[in-house]
Phi, psi and omega in degrees: 000355183302128177089354182282331183244134175262167175295327176298318176302312183298315181295320178299315182294309184287324177296322177298318179291321176299318183293316184276311187266312181303317178293314184300326181265006180057042179269341188254157167243245181287140180251157182217052187288321179296314175302317181302318180292319178296317180294323179297321178298320178295316181297321180296320177294320178297322180293318178299317179294320180296323178294323179291321186265349181073027181268157182271135177261157178300160192296331180247026186305119175079010182264126177286139181221169170244158175229150180295145185295347183281351182278132169296125180220135185304125177083007185241158174275159164230096184273339188051031178069020184243135181295326183283359178246027187266013186245331187280124176256134185270150188257348182222155174277141174281172183303323180299314179296320179298318180295320179296317179291321176302327180284358177091001182289156178246112181278111184256348184198158177243137188275147181291156183222167173288158166306128181073346178060031177233038177224160176260030172219124188267102179212136175203170183270003180262308186249351177100185183261115181294134183245141184291128181300333182277340179195107188294345177278359184241162188282149170275353186085185179190167008269355176270040186293319179297316180294319177298318178293323179297319178293314182297323182276005180059038173272336171216151178278343184204143179224159178236110178254201175208163190209126169241325182226011181138010192286347167258319185298314182291313176300323177298314180295311184296327185262358178071038178235181178263149178207156179221124165265105181288175171299120187304328184286351177270355189238141175276137174241019173298136178072023174252112198263163177236176180271006187248304185247154179273058179206192186289315182193141181275350189234125180253339183288332172238114188263137169276167175205146173284156179194164184270153171231127184209177181277336184224164176295330177295322175301318181294319178300313180298316180299319177295317179300325177295317187282341182240023182288177190289353175277343185302313182296335176289319181281329180221095186294351180268000175259127183295142178283091183235089183291169180299131183260101184296326182295321178292320178297315181296319179296317182291327182278352183256011174092005185264050180221136175267125189239129170272153179214153171212156187259341188197160175245141188304316186283335182223072183300143183280163177282168177301318181298319180293319178298319179295318180297321179299319181286331172299314180295317179302311181297322180295322180287318179298325179294342180256011174098359177288145174266119179246133181233134178291134178234159174241100178294117188304130179302325180299321178293318181296315182291322177297315180297319179301310184296316182293312182299309184297319183291319177297313180299318180297320185279328184262336187235285193293317179301306177299328179292320177298320177296321179296321176301314181298319179297334181255018174061037174247144179263138175294144181277167188301337180296345178257029186307306184290313178302317181296314181302315188274336178278326185266346182276154178279177183303314184296314182297316181296315181291329174294318178299314180300318181295317179297317180299316181290320181293331181266010177080018180260051182296326179298317180294318179301312181296327184281333185253355185294342179280353181279087184204160176266130188251162173281170179299319179296321178294323177296315179300323178293324177297318179296323177295319179294322176298313180298323180292334181288331182305304181293329179296316181288322177298320178298321178300314178300316182295319180296323179280347181055052182237156176250350180206161175233133172260123185212165173297147175281331183195171183284339182211191175274190180305137180267165177290152179306315186290350179258010185297327181291332180265306184283343178287002179257001181277098185240008188296337177276357187240323194304313187300315183286329177293314184296324186256010172065039176274142175283148182217134174246152182237131180228123175286139183231346183195182174232159176297130183263164177307133179090343181276356180264011182224152172077031178298129177230135179234001180075005182252313174058052174248194182296324178295322177303315181297320181293315180298316180300316179293320182293328183291339181297128179085016182267001181305130181095346179287143183291150177232132184239164171241161178245144174246123179251139171230169179285158182310139179079358183258039184301325183296330176297316179299311184296324177294318178291324175301318179297318179299319177296316178298317182297324184273315187273321179057040180286132176215116182277117179287145178278155173303153185302324184294339178270356181252006180288000000 
């Protein structure tokens, strides 16, 4: 097929899908189709010259991509889904955009995000509510939901999102594509904006990171190589020059890794479909020579990580952002139901809510939301100490198990309905520990919800959340289900290698509805 398609062809095809499908599903923000065509013409001439001269072209030369709306990009807005941030146009590209362009890619569109970009459901009053290509009544996830949906809908072949608490992992899982949250310290986040401060990020103790979203594990490998290439340290001197390690990737993709696995977490038990998908992945890896051992991730570690992560995020990011919305006469959207209630309510109302939850047998909900509070300086310092104490505890757990990776559920279920975002969007127990301690995580789809798996959810808890999950599962047959691969910090290549092994064995590919293939 070499030489059959030009970059102009690719931009025309994908820009047309972005225009027709991306817009219809509210996956896009600003578009750049005219620029894309002009750039494609240049790329085609460069390719012809390279063929004549035998020179090497960059890895993404002439390939159209999308980038998350939070990136500073020359001539573009960064609204973070907020109406009061719709006026400032940026004059320079941030390091992430520069690296993508250095790789030869053509940025034709920017992906939609949640209001404030701190939710796992992408909805705002500027660009609309992103809808899942596989079922428009369900979420694309967030905060890289638009980019995840664009890849799933085949509007772009590759996207670059970002992740602090699940913002690549959840869109990859919900949309049935591959995604990688790299080790944050390997990635530059200069010029990656928030809804609160006029700078790159207000929080350094929990780091966000850019990462790729693609259709295959090979796409993820290429995307990671783009983000950590040898130009990165030139654009951001505080990021160590650590290029992609092929030897580590080859070892990991050839079965020479001991992997721990678990099917569920006590506080948020998984659905039947998720347990089945986890075992499909386990069997696929064992068939290729990997050693898999069942592990029990300690509940105490999960609960500690939840409380520390949520409280830090609330005090440094989400709480002040909600206040900022109020100052600018914007209302928070339903996906922030619990944070808004608990940040804006007084002492009496909050304690009344806690009492009602306990009296009605909703202890799980009480335990999960009690960290949503504004803390004193001393309390914040104590949180940072607890975060620091978790690093050696979790490392010791890995050492005791003698594992290099963990296979785990990506979430307790598949994509949730839009109307359930305020309740189900608070389920972070499969994400918090790795977010708080800066572990890299990859997501691989392995199956879809089967007939009969959308009914009868039981978790042994039987509280209000049980009822919501049970109700939400109805009608999920055919929705994609993914697993996550976790590795220790700096070991991203192990994840990408295991992702390739899963792809090679399972070969899962979620077909789009017929109306999106016309």
